[in-house]
Structure formats: C-alpha cells, structure tokens
C-alpha positions in Angstrom: 79.7 -33.4 -117.7 82.3 -31.7 -120.0 84.8 -30.0 -118.5 87.6 -27.4 -119.8 91.1 -28.0 -118.4 93.5 -25.1 -118.6 97.3 -26.4 -118.5 100.5 -24.2 -118.0 103.8 -26.0 -118.1 107.4 -25.1 -117.7 111.2 -26.5 -117.5 112.0 -24.7 -114.7 113.6 -25.9 -111.6 110.8 -27.7 -110.5 109.6 -28.2 -106.5 109.9 -30.6 -104.0 107.0 -32.0 -102.3 107.2 -29.6 -99.0 106.9 -26.8 -101.7 104.1 -28.4 -103.5 102.0 -29.1 -100.6 102.3 -24.9 -99.5 102.6 -23.7 -102.9 98.8 -22.3 -102.9 99.3 -20.9 -98.9 98.9 -17.2 -98.7 102.8 -15.4 -98.8 104.7 -18.7 -99.4 107.1 -18.8 -101.8 109.4 -21.6 -103.2 112.0 -19.2 -103.7 112.4 -18.8 -100.1 114.7 -21.6 -100.0 117.4 -20.2 -102.7 116.2 -16.3 -102.2 116.4 -15.5 -106.2 113.1 -14.3 -107.1 111.3 -10.8 -105.8 107.5 -11.5 -105.0 104.9 -11.2 -102.0 103.6 -15.1 -102.5 99.9 -14.4 -102.9 99.7 -15.0 -106.9 99.1 -18.6 -106.3 96.6 -17.9 -103.3 94.4 -15.6 -105.6 94.3 -18.3 -108.1 93.3 -20.8 -105.9 90.7 -18.5 -104.0 89.1 -17.7 -107.9 89.0 -21.4 -108.7 87.3 -22.2 -105.7 84.5 -19.9 -106.4 84.2 -21.4 -109.9 84.0 -24.7 -108.3 87.1 -25.6 -109.1 90.5 -26.6 -107.3 94.3 -25.7 -109.1 96.5 -28.7 -108.9 99.9 -29.3 -109.9 102.6 -31.8 -110.8 106.3 -30.7 -110.5 109.7 -32.7 -110.1 113.1 -31.0 -109.2 115.3 -30.4 -112.2 112.3 -31.2 -114.5 109.5 -28.5 -113.8 105.9 -27.9 -112.9 102.8 -28.2 -114.9 99.9 -26.5 -113.0 96.1 -26.8 -114.1 92.5 -26.3 -113.2 89.0 -27.8 -115.0 85.9 -25.9 -115.4 82.5 -27.2 -115.7 81.0 -26.6 -119.3 77.5 -27.5 -118.3 74.9 -24.6 -119.6 77.7 -23.0 -121.5 75.7 -23.2 -124.8 72.9 -21.6 -123.0 74.5 -18.5 -121.7 76.4 -18.2 -124.9 72.8 -18.3 -126.4 71.4 -16.2 -124.2 74.3 -13.5 -124.3 74.2 -13.5 -128.1 70.3 -12.7 -128.1 71.0 -9.8 -125.7 73.7 -8.2 -127.8 71.1 -8.7 -130.9 68.5 -6.6 -129.1 70.9 -4.0 -127.8 72.1 -3.6 -131.0 68.6 -3.2 -132.8 67.5 -0.6 -129.8 70.8 1.3 -129.9 71.0 0.8 -126.1 73.5 -0.4 -123.5 72.7 -3.8 -122.2 73.3 -5.1 -118.7 73.1 -8.6 -118.8 72.0 -10.6 -115.9 74.1 -13.3 -114.2 72.7 -16.7 -114.3 71.7 -18.1 -111.0 73.2 -21.4 -109.7 71.1 -24.0 -108.5 
C-alpha cells in the first residue's frame, strides 16, 4: 500500500540514546539535562498520540552534535476515493446553495 512520509530534520545539538528512548513520553524534555529551553514536554507526546490514532508511529534518528530527523508515515489507501467523494459533495452543496456536512468514512 502506498504511504506518505512526512519528515522534519534539524542541525541542532542532537540527542543521546537515553533521550531518544524517552522523548515521546509525557512531560519529558531532552533539555532537562542542560536546562536551556522552556516548555512542558507535552508536544511530542501529543504528536505520538495523534499518529497512533491514525495508525502510525512517529520515529526519529539523532546523533549528538549533528542533529535530529523525525518522521511518520500515513497510508494512502482510499485517498482518491475520499477526494472524489468530497469533490462530489462540494459540487452538490454549491448547486443547492446549502452547507454540507461531510460524513466520515468508516474504517473496516
């Protein structure tokens, strides 16, 4: 099945392996070891939660002194069908002059 990969890289300070293992946990901040940044440590935990609900898992590769790359992949199955259904609904709405409520596609 085709997949969409979204990737973000930086050339920051990178992370050591213990931080990489914990980075998606709630309230964990890699900066805790150097005390240089502010934040709650929830951002990547929220990302992980959203990705898991979409059937994906965020991943990373990092090297201290080099930088970090985060990525996730999403399945593209049915994306063409969904797009066609959305366009058809918009066309019906435009023709009728009404506001449409687009039903969500059920999985399974």
